[in-house]
C-alpha positions in Angstrom: 122.2 80.6 -123.2 121.8 78.2 -126.2 118.6 77.9 -128.1 118.1 74.4 -126.8 118.7 75.6 -123.2 116.3 78.4 -123.7 113.5 76.0 -124.8 114.1 73.6 -121.9 113.7 76.6 -119.8 110.5 77.8 -121.6 109.2 74.0 -121.2 109.8 74.0 -117.3 108.4 77.4 -116.9 105.4 76.5 -119.1 104.7 73.2 -117.1 105.3 75.0 -113.8 101.6 75.8 -113.1 100.6 72.1 -113.7 103.2 70.8 -111.2 102.4 73.5 -108.7 99.2 71.7 -108.3 100.8 68.3 -107.5 102.1 67.2 -104.2 105.7 65.5 -104.2 103.7 62.3 -103.9 101.6 63.1 -106.8 104.6 64.2 -108.9 106.3 60.8 -108.1 103.2 58.7 -109.1 102.9 60.6 -112.2 106.7 59.8 -113.0 106.1 56.0 -112.4 102.9 55.8 -114.2 102.7 52.8 -116.5 100.2 52.0 -119.2 96.8 49.9 -118.9 98.0 46.2 -120.2 94.6 46.1 -122.2 95.4 49.6 -123.9 99.1 48.4 -124.7 97.5 45.5 -126.7 95.1 47.8 -128.4 98.0 50.2 -129.4 100.0 47.2 -130.7 97.1 46.1 -132.9 96.7 49.4 -134.3 100.5 49.9 -134.8 100.9 46.7 -136.6 97.8 47.4 -138.8 99.3 51.1 -139.5 102.5 49.5 -140.6 100.5 47.1 -143.0 98.6 50.2 -144.2 95.4 48.6 -143.1 93.7 51.0 -140.6 90.4 52.1 -141.3 89.5 55.9 -140.9 88.2 55.4 -137.4 91.2 53.3 -136.1 93.6 55.9 -137.7 91.8 58.5 -135.8 92.0 56.4 -132.7 95.7 55.5 -133.2 96.6 59.2 -133.6 94.7 60.2 -130.3 96.6 57.5 -128.5 99.9 59.0 -129.9 99.0 62.3 -129.1 98.0 61.1 -125.4 101.1 59.0 -125.1 103.3 62.3 -126.4 101.7 64.4 -123.8 102.2 61.7 -120.9 105.7 61.2 -121.9 106.5 64.9 -121.7 104.8 65.3 -118.3 106.8 62.3 -117.0 110.1 63.5 -118.3 109.1 66.8 -116.4 108.1 65.1 -113.2 111.5 63.0 -113.3 113.3 66.3 -113.8 111.5 67.9 -111.1 112.1 64.9 -108.5 115.9 64.8 -109.5 116.2 68.3 -108.3 116.6 70.0 -111.6 116.6 73.5 -111.7 115.8 75.9 -114.6 
C-alpha cells in the first residue's frame, strides 16, 4: 500500500471510535451540518481584516480558533460522507 493509502487507513481507524458512538442518522446529520449564518458573517469579517493585516491580538486568536474548529469539522464531515458512501478501509 502507498504512504497516502496508509495515512487514509490510519485516519479512518483513528476516527472509528468517534463514529462508533454515532447512529447512521447522526452520521448523516454531521455530514449535512452547515454553519451558523451569524458565525459565517463574523468569519468573513475576521478574514477581511486578516487579509488587510488589521486584526488585533484578540481577533487573531478568535480567528485561529474558528479555523481550527472548521478544520476539525471538515475532517469529521469528510469521514462521515466516506462512511455513508459505504467506503471501506
